[in-house]
N, C-alpha and C positions, 0 to 999 in steps of 0.2 A: 457448484459453489463451495461446498464443504471441502472437496479435494483441493481446489485452488487455494483456499485460505490456509489449509494445513501446510501446503508448500510455501506460501507467502511467509508463514510463521518462522520458517527456517532462515529467512533472509537477514534477520537482525543480527544473529550471531555471526553469520558469514560476513556481513558488512562491517561489523565491529572489528573483526580480525583483519579484513582486507584494508580498512582505513588506516591501519597502523603503517601501511606501506604506500598507499595511493591517496593523494589529496582528494577531498570531497567532490569538487566540480569535475575533476579529471575522471574520477570513477563514474560519476553520473553520465558524462559524455560517452565514455567507452561502453557503458551498458547500453545506451541508446543506439550507438553506431553499430555495435556487434549484433544487437537484437534486430535492427533494421535489415542488415545484410542477411541474417538467417531467414527472416520472413520474406524478403524479396526472393530468395532462392526457393522457398516453399510455395510461393504464389506465382511462379513463372507460368504455370499452365492455366492460371485463371485469367479470364478476359476482364479488363478494367471496366468497371461500371460507371456510367455517367453520374456525376454528383451535382446537386443543386448548389446554388451559392450559399444558402443557409447551412447545408450539410458540410460544405468545405470550410465554412467559418467555424462551425462547431468542432470539426476534427482538428483544425488548427489550434483552437483554444484547449482542446483535450491534450494536445502535445505540449503546449506552452505551460499550462497550469498543472495538468495532471501528471506530466512526465518531468519537464525541465524544472519547474519550481518545486514540485514535490520531492524529486530526487536530490536536488541541491540542499534543500532544507533538511531532509531526512539524513543525508550523509553528514552534514555539518552537525546536526543535533546528536547523532550517534557518536561522532568523534568527540563531542564535548559532554557526553552523558554515558549511559550504559546500554547494552543490548536489551536488558530486562526493562529498563525505563522506556525504551523505544517501543518495545512490544506492548507494554501496558498502555502507553499514551496513544496508541493507534486507535483506542476506543473512541477518541474524538471523531474519527472518520464515520463510523456508523451513526453516531449521534447527529453529525452534520447532515448526513444523507436523510435521516428520518425527519429532521426539522426543516430541511430545505426542499424536500421532494414535493410536499403539497403546494409550495409557492412556485417552484420551477416546472414541475411535471404534472401537478394535479393528481398525484398518486398518494393514496392513504392506506394505512394498514387496517385490517379488520380488528374488531375488539379483541379477539383471541390473539391475533398477531401482535397487537399493542401490548398485551400482557406478557407475551413471550419476549418481546423486545425490551420491555421494562426489566424483566428478570435478567436478561443477558447484560444490560447496561449496569444494573446493580451488581451483578457478578464481577464485571470488569472494574467497577469502582472499589469493590471489596479487595480486589487484587492490588489496587493502587493505594489502599489505606496505609500501607507501610511506606509509601513513596509518593506523597502529594508534593509537587514542587513548592518550595518555600514554606512548607508546613512541618513536615517531619525532618528531623535533624539530619537523617542519612542523605537526603537529596538536596539539601541547601546548596552544596558546592556545584550542583548540576543545573541550577535554575535556568541559566541562559540556554543550555542545550535542550532542556525540557520544553522551554517556551518555543523554540524553533521546531521541535518535534510536533507540538500542537499545530503550528502553522502548516507543517508537512501533511498532517492528517486531514486538515481542511482542504488542502490542495488535492490530495488523493481522492477525496469525496467528489470534488468538482469533475474529475475524469468520468466517473460513473454517471453523474447527473447530466453532464453535457452529452455523453455518448448514448444514453438510453434511447432516445428517439431515432438517432442515426442508425443504431444497430437493429432497429425494427425494419429498416429498409435496405440495409446493405450488409454484405458478408463481413463477419468479424475479422477475418484475416486481413482483408483490404483496409478496413478502418484502423485496425491496430497498426499496420505497417505505415500508413500515412501519418497517424498521430505520432509514432516513433520518430519519423523523419522531421516533423515539425519540432518535436522536443529537442532533437539533436541540433537542429539549426539554431534554436533559441539558446542552447547551452554553449555554442561555440565562443561567443564573446566572453562569457563568464569564465570558461576554462582558459581562455587566452589571458585574461587578467590574472588568474591564479598562477599560470605558468610564468607570466612576466614578474610576478611577485617573488619568484624563486622556488615555489613549491614544485617538487619533482617526484614522480613515482619511483619506488625501489622495487624492481621486479624479482621478488622472491618466488619460490614455488607456491607458497600459500596465497600470495597476491595474485598470481596468474590464475590459479585454480578458482579463487574467490571471484575474480572479475568475470571469468567465463561462466561460472555457475549463475551469478547474478544476472548476467546478460542473456544467456540462452534459456535457462530453466525458469527463472523468476520473471524476467521482462518479456522475452519473446513468447515462449510456450505458455507461461502462466497467464499473460494478458489475453492471449487468444482464447484460452479456455474460459477465463472470466467474462470476456465480451460475448462469447457464444451463450453463456448462461444468462448474462444480463439482458440479452435480447428476449429471453423467455420468462424472466422473473421481474416483477415490479421492483423499483429501486428500494422502497422501504423494507421489503422482504429480503432483498439481497443484503441490505445493511446488517441484518441480524447475523448473517454468517460471518461477517467481518470480525465479530467478537471471538471467533475461534483463534484468531491470530495471537492475541496476548497469552492464551493458554500455552500454545505451542512455543512461542518465543520465550516466555518466562521459564518454562521447563528446560528448554535447550540452554538458556543462559545459566541455569543452575547446574545442569549436567556437564556442560562443555567449558563454561567459563568460571565455574565455582562461585556464581553470584548467589545471594541469599535466597533461601527457601523457607517460607513461613506457613502457618496455618491458613493465612489469607489466600495463599496460592491455591490450596486445596478447596477451601470454601468458595472462592470465586469461580474456580473451574466447575464445581458442582452446580452453581447457579447458572452459569452460561449454558451448560448442557441441558439443564432443566428448562431454561428459556427456549432453547431450540426444540425440545420435545413438545412443549406447550404450543408453540407456534406452528409446528409442522408435523405433529404426531397424528395418530388415527383420528379422523373426523375433521381435521383442519381443512380449510378451503384454500 
């Protein structure tokens, strides 16, 4: 989970650069189509497992909400905000998972895990202190993008919540592949409307590289690893690791896109790492 979220943290900078040449819905659709093809090739030797109607329904919603809706909202939000804001506002995802897991999955954190989760959430809030939409002057121009990024984070959380039970019964590669296909199908009309409006990609070298990286590394391989781990870790515990993303994303935004770096970045990073240590250090269950 830690490794997957470090890799996910790189996606914000890559997406921000790629979206300068590729429209949001088109980029989202290409990510899902390419990732689906990659995983179909990887799973050719696996025999298809029978799925119950409930599992098929859950996988469909994983694709529709967790891929199609999340990717469109994320891409649109990043295009109208910044990579750093996108990385910081992903903190809504673990918060949504922690709050919704008891209702949807009946899974709760231990007391020590709750303390660790609280520290990581406080750490990510500290990171956002210099950038709360509509509050700090620097982010007022990005309020619409930031609001859509919050919706994207909730949609991302739905993927893990919907997939938790399915992944206990079925191989992560097969579940990921099916959910990707559902996401691509749901995005076809959205991308079609975008194309009809006149939005067209410009295929520069960076646009091609960014699209392939987001599709293969982040979407295909990243989600297989995440789903493999999610089958073995309760959703509230998994949510804690999502807080690694804003650290990686914010630092890359500073180093590669010259976005602001403040003391809150350092302090928030320390709190996130401390929270992970408290929740999963020696003696933790």
